[in-house]
LUMGU-821908 format. One record per residue: residue number from 0; x, y, z of N, C-alpha, C in turn. Coordinates in Angstrom, 3 decimals. Layout:
N
REC   vexkol     n.east    n.north       n.up    ca.east   ca.north      ca.up     c.east    c.north       c.up
REC      NUM          X          Y          Z          X          Y          Z          X          Y          Z
...
END
This chain:
101
REC   vexkol     n.east    n.north       n.up    ca.east   ca.north      ca.up     c.east    c.north       c.up
REC        0      0.892     -1.668      0.081      0.237      0.017      0.112      1.006      1.332     -0.162
REC        1      0.299      2.361     -0.896      1.428      3.473     -0.373      0.897      4.311      0.346
REC        2      1.593      5.628      0.001      1.044      6.542      1.747     -0.366      7.068      1.464
REC        3      0.176      7.465     -0.345     -1.283      8.263     -0.863     -2.550      7.449     -0.704
REC        4     -2.682      6.038     -1.035     -3.582      4.987     -1.123     -4.106      5.009      0.595
REC        5     -5.954      5.297      0.025     -7.679      5.667      1.509     -8.057      4.353      1.012
REC        6     -8.813      4.139      1.818     -9.489      2.874      2.261    -10.852      3.784      1.909
REC        7    -11.943      2.901     -0.158    -12.420      3.834     -0.491    -13.610      4.241      0.551
REC        8    -14.421      5.061      1.072    -15.921      5.062      1.777    -17.269      4.259      0.928
REC        9    -17.622      3.818      1.462    -18.800      3.813      0.678    -19.259      4.298      0.535
REC       10    -20.878      5.100     -0.321    -21.312      6.308     -0.438    -22.635      6.044      0.643
REC       11    -22.973      7.301      0.869    -24.094      6.601      2.155    -25.797      5.922      1.560
REC       12    -25.889      5.813      0.408    -27.230      5.597     -0.550    -26.116      3.471     -0.534
REC       13    -24.846      3.984     -1.289    -24.579      1.883     -1.073    -24.282      1.168      0.543
REC       14    -23.733      1.924      2.042    -24.466      1.570      2.733    -26.001      1.163      2.818
REC       15    -26.242      2.234      2.876    -28.525      1.796      2.989    -28.944      0.294      1.676
REC       16    -28.354      0.267      0.897    -28.906     -0.588      0.556    -28.218     -2.143      0.259
REC       17    -26.489     -1.964      1.011    -26.170     -3.179      1.457    -26.688     -3.989      2.586
REC       18    -26.340     -5.364      2.532    -28.040     -6.718      3.053    -27.397     -8.145      3.343
REC       19    -26.005     -8.300      4.482    -25.984    -10.034      4.083    -26.967    -10.749      4.599
REC       20    -26.359    -11.955      4.276    -26.803    -12.905      4.311    -27.910    -12.838      5.433
REC       21    -27.423    -12.410      6.088    -27.652    -12.950      8.208    -28.253    -11.239      8.266
REC       22    -28.557    -10.523      7.556    -29.790     -9.712      8.166    -30.640     -9.970      6.823
REC       23    -30.641    -10.519      6.001    -32.566    -10.391      5.494    -32.073    -12.176      6.267
REC       24    -31.839    -13.086      6.747    -32.504    -14.136      7.997    -32.716    -13.067      8.554
REC       25    -31.874    -12.903      9.277    -32.528    -11.143     11.008    -33.678    -11.143     10.609
REC       26    -34.727    -10.663      9.409    -35.331     -9.788      9.109    -36.867    -10.229      8.845
REC       27    -35.750    -11.902      8.097    -37.357    -13.408      7.607    -37.818    -13.759      8.947
REC       28    -36.748    -13.813     10.000    -37.046    -13.968     10.674    -37.807    -12.869     12.097
REC       29    -37.932    -11.987     12.222    -39.085    -10.906     12.697    -39.801    -10.332     12.334
REC       30    -40.135    -10.239     10.452    -41.338    -10.573     10.028    -42.263    -12.256     10.697
REC       31    -41.511    -13.044     10.149    -43.224    -14.259     10.887    -42.568    -13.806     12.301
REC       32    -41.326    -13.635     13.528    -42.252    -13.094     15.035    -43.605    -12.049     14.915
REC       33    -43.371    -11.481     14.059    -44.134    -10.821     13.422    -46.614    -10.992     14.010
REC       34    -45.639    -11.829     12.244    -46.530    -12.630     11.521    -48.046    -12.858     13.006
REC       35    -47.038    -13.881     13.589    -47.407    -14.963     14.461    -48.079    -13.934     15.841
REC       36    -47.611    -12.961     16.156    -47.848    -12.243     17.075    -49.549    -11.769     16.925
REC       37    -49.270    -11.133     15.335    -50.408     -9.878     15.260    -51.839    -11.265     14.900
REC       38    -51.486    -12.681     14.299    -52.235    -13.592     13.769    -52.339    -13.967     15.621
REC       39    -52.438    -13.978     16.740    -52.289    -13.733     18.319    -53.790    -13.640     18.483
REC       40    -53.277    -11.468     18.716    -54.229    -11.053     18.880    -54.404    -10.481     17.763
REC       41    -55.287    -11.479     16.403    -56.571    -11.744     15.753    -56.420    -10.272     15.201
REC       42    -55.713     -9.700     14.593    -55.653     -8.780     13.940    -55.595     -8.654     11.966
REC       43    -56.089     -8.585     11.092    -56.378     -8.980     10.180    -55.439     -7.683      9.452
REC       44    -54.391     -7.774      8.500    -53.817     -6.693      7.915    -54.085     -6.000      7.088
REC       45    -55.843     -6.733      6.500    -56.081     -5.475      5.880    -56.817     -4.459      6.429
REC       46    -57.702     -4.509      7.315    -58.179     -3.385      8.956    -56.558     -2.689      8.825
REC       47    -55.380     -2.663      9.346    -53.903     -2.230      9.449    -53.535     -2.080      8.600
REC       48    -53.965     -1.699      7.570    -53.895     -0.523      6.775    -55.084      0.179      6.061
REC       49    -55.859     -0.120      6.668    -57.444      0.980      6.264    -57.537      1.950      7.236
REC       50    -56.891      1.416      9.298    -56.838      2.045     10.018    -55.866      1.123     11.049
REC       51    -55.388      2.203     10.667    -53.671      1.326     11.617    -53.805      1.525     13.096
REC       52    -54.429      2.587     13.871    -54.420      3.976     15.409    -55.668      2.235     15.743
REC       53    -56.540      3.103     15.173    -58.039      2.256     15.278    -58.356      0.302     15.184
REC       54    -57.167     -0.034     14.500    -57.339     -1.865     15.039    -55.898     -1.759     15.658
REC       55    -55.219     -1.553     16.339    -53.443     -1.351     16.996    -54.326     -1.017     18.518
REC       56    -55.865     -0.125     18.294    -56.157     -0.276     19.526    -57.534     -1.270     20.374
REC       57    -58.219     -1.609     18.966    -58.509     -3.406     19.063    -58.380     -4.103     19.384
REC       58    -57.023     -4.279     19.292    -55.710     -5.572     19.770    -55.815     -5.379     21.288
REC       59    -55.588     -4.673     21.252    -54.857     -4.318     23.024    -55.913     -4.176     23.941
REC       60    -57.160     -3.936     23.277    -58.437     -4.128     23.797    -58.411     -5.204     24.120
REC       61    -58.633     -7.222     23.595    -58.546     -7.741     22.974    -57.380     -8.541     24.373
REC       62    -56.190     -7.772     23.981    -55.282     -8.882     24.753    -55.360     -7.805     25.800
REC       63    -56.313     -7.137     26.424    -55.779     -7.025     27.911    -57.485     -7.587     28.202
REC       64    -58.191     -7.975     27.238    -59.419     -8.611     28.311    -58.853    -10.137     28.204
REC       65    -58.051    -10.593     27.361    -57.685    -12.101     27.893    -56.451    -12.237     28.505
REC       66    -56.246    -10.741     29.013    -55.213    -11.597     30.298    -56.238    -10.897     31.408
REC       67    -57.284    -10.236     31.558    -57.813    -10.410     32.832    -59.224    -11.473     32.879
REC       68    -59.792    -12.289     32.072    -59.741    -13.186     31.316    -58.978    -14.512     32.589
REC       69    -57.593    -14.744     31.401    -57.337    -15.638     32.037    -57.242    -15.602     33.446
REC       70    -56.557    -13.913     34.348    -56.645    -14.423     35.445    -57.559    -14.721     36.385
REC       71    -58.654    -14.270     35.739    -59.721    -14.701     36.274    -59.911    -16.692     37.166
REC       72    -59.683    -16.715     35.579    -59.605    -18.683     35.776    -58.613    -18.989     35.949
REC       73    -57.421    -18.610     36.159    -56.222    -18.349     36.894    -56.491    -19.367     38.636
REC       74    -56.709    -18.088     38.844    -57.592    -17.705     40.662    -58.736    -18.654     40.633
REC       75    -59.648    -19.183     39.585    -60.873    -19.769     40.138    -60.035    -21.697     40.831
REC       76    -59.373    -21.712     39.065    -58.688    -22.895     39.587    -57.965    -23.193     40.464
REC       77    -57.315    -22.179     41.261    -56.544    -22.465     42.320    -57.214    -22.337     43.694
REC       78    -58.098    -21.921     43.395    -59.368    -22.228     44.271    -59.546    -23.322     44.815
REC       79    -60.270    -23.571     43.826    -60.645    -25.074     43.707    -59.540    -26.404     43.707
REC       80    -58.805    -25.970     43.792    -56.927    -27.371     43.588    -56.745    -27.237     45.284
REC       81    -57.213    -25.618     45.835    -56.801    -25.214     46.962    -57.533    -26.552     47.691
REC       82    -59.102    -26.649     47.577    -59.656    -26.310     48.885    -59.425    -28.008     48.581
REC       83    -58.565    -28.508     48.093    -58.758    -29.906     48.231    -57.637    -30.607     48.741
REC       84    -56.084    -29.746     47.552    -54.297    -29.925     48.171    -54.129    -28.739     49.524
REC       85    -54.641    -27.664     49.745    -54.269    -27.661     51.599    -54.845    -28.320     52.740
REC       86    -56.264    -29.262     52.830    -56.476    -29.876     54.109    -55.436    -31.252     53.450
REC       87    -55.235    -31.772     53.095    -55.059    -32.222     52.561    -53.083    -32.247     53.281
REC       88    -52.625    -31.001     53.142    -50.903    -30.642     52.976    -51.338    -30.919     54.612
REC       89    -52.208    -29.683     55.268    -51.821    -30.002     56.226    -52.046    -31.094     57.307
REC       90    -52.984    -31.848     56.576    -51.993    -33.585     57.467    -51.500    -34.106     57.783
REC       91    -50.829    -33.867     55.920    -49.557    -34.245     56.246    -48.474    -34.122     57.065
REC       92    -48.187    -32.491     57.372    -47.761    -31.584     57.777    -47.894    -32.185     59.344
REC       93    -48.486    -32.728     59.956    -49.372    -33.008     61.811    -48.903    -34.046     61.609
REC       94    -48.699    -35.492     60.843    -48.159    -36.540     60.367    -46.625    -36.842     60.601
REC       95    -46.232    -35.677     60.107    -44.257    -35.949     60.121    -44.299    -34.920     61.449
REC       96    -44.635    -34.501     61.462    -44.294    -33.245     63.439    -44.529    -34.030     64.061
REC       97    -46.001    -35.207     63.572    -45.559    -36.371     65.341    -44.736    -37.078     65.358
REC       98    -44.464    -37.529     64.047    -43.282    -38.876     63.802    -42.378    -38.720     64.183
REC       99    -41.964    -37.169     64.255    -40.522    -36.790     64.644    -40.117    -36.994     66.987
REC      100    -41.355    -36.757     66.663    -41.392    -36.964     68.536    -40.711    -37.705     69.468
END
């Protein structure tokens, strides 16, 4: 290399559009992940184009409703199981404590 030679710098556009195979694979993975998320939230792609913020608000409402219903379901089954498990646990705890004496 001579003293006057400097590495050629790429232009802004060249740097912008340059993509490696890893970049493309990452982009494909993120698109599939976003697709699964939107499908889970029951979002129609057509609705996103027509009313983006309205569709997001609707999806957020469905998500919150899903979380609250799931929490209610979990609490109900927790209490149902506790009715059986807690008395049995108390009996075993008493028997173990009495056996150590």
